[in-house]
N, C-alpha and C positions, 0 to 999 in steps of 0.2 A: 220790126224789120225796117220800117221807114227810117227810124232813128239811126240804125246801123248803116243803112245805105247812104244817108246824108253825111254821116261821119266819114265813111270810106271815101266818098267823093271829095270831101274837104282835104283828107290826108293825101289822096293821089296827086293833087296839084302841087304839093310841097310848097305852100306859100310861106313867106317870111313871117307872117302873122296868122295864127289860127284863132278866130273869134267864135266861141261856141256858147250857145244859150241853152242851159239845162241839158248838157249832152248825155247825162246818165239816166234821164227819165225813161222808165219802162225797160231798163236793161236788167237781165238776170245776173246772178253772181259771176257766171263765167264771163259775160261781156263787160261787167264792171271791172274785172281784173284785166281783161284785154284793153279796155279803155286806158287804165293806168299805165300799162306797158307802152302803149302807143304814145301817150302824152309824154312820158319820160323819154322815149326815143326821139320824139320831135324836138323837145327842149334840148336834149343832149346833142342833137344835130344842128343846133343854132336857130331853130324856129322859136318865135315868141308865142306862147299859148295863153290866151285869156279866156276864162269861162265863168259863167254865172251858175250858181247852184243854191238851192235851199237846203241841200243835204250837206251840212257842215262836216260830217265825217269824211265826205269825198274831198272837200277842200283841205281838211287837216291831213289827209293821206297824200295828196298830190300837189298841193300848191306851195310855192315858196313865199308868196305874198298874198294878203287878203285885204279886202275893202268891205266893211260892214256899212249898210245903209238902213235907216229906220226913219219913218215919217218924213221922207224926202231929204234927210240930212245924212252926210257921211259921218259916221260915228267912230270909225277906226280905219286907218290905212297904213299898212306897214307889213313887216315880215311876220310870217306865221309863228316862227320860233320865238320872236320877241313877244308876241301876243300871249303865247302859251306860258312863257316865263313870267310875264307881268301878272297873269291871272292864274298862276299855279294853284292847283287845288280846286279850281272852279269846275273841273270836269271837261276839259278840252275846249274846243271852239264854241260848243253849245253853251257851256257855262259862262265863258268869256262874253259871248254875245248877250246873254241874259243880263249880266252885270253892267255891261256898257249901255244897253238900252234902258235898263232900270235907272241909271244915273240921269238920263234925260238931257244931258248937256251935249250940244254939238261938239265935234272934234275941234280942238284948238289948232289954229294955223301957226306955222313958223313965225316967230317974232311977236306973237300975242301972248299975254299972260293972264 
């Protein structure tokens, strides 16, 4: 209930940026679906929505972009569709994350080879 209340408070203010930390923790399937609808509505209305989650299926369902971190390093930053295409056959974002982390290499920055 607390999670739903905090989320509702954030949405009522209609901020330009919604920054949410693990917003789906403890939500049942009904509220997970409601979360998705609200996030899409906010983004469609021009709000920027940034959220952290360990539930990669949530990120795969609702995010346009993703940033993976492991051991204090950014391992991937970019579009979810690009990531899924690059790691096709890996089993979605979970598989892509496993492959990226298993490689052990930090993400290359633009201009580096």
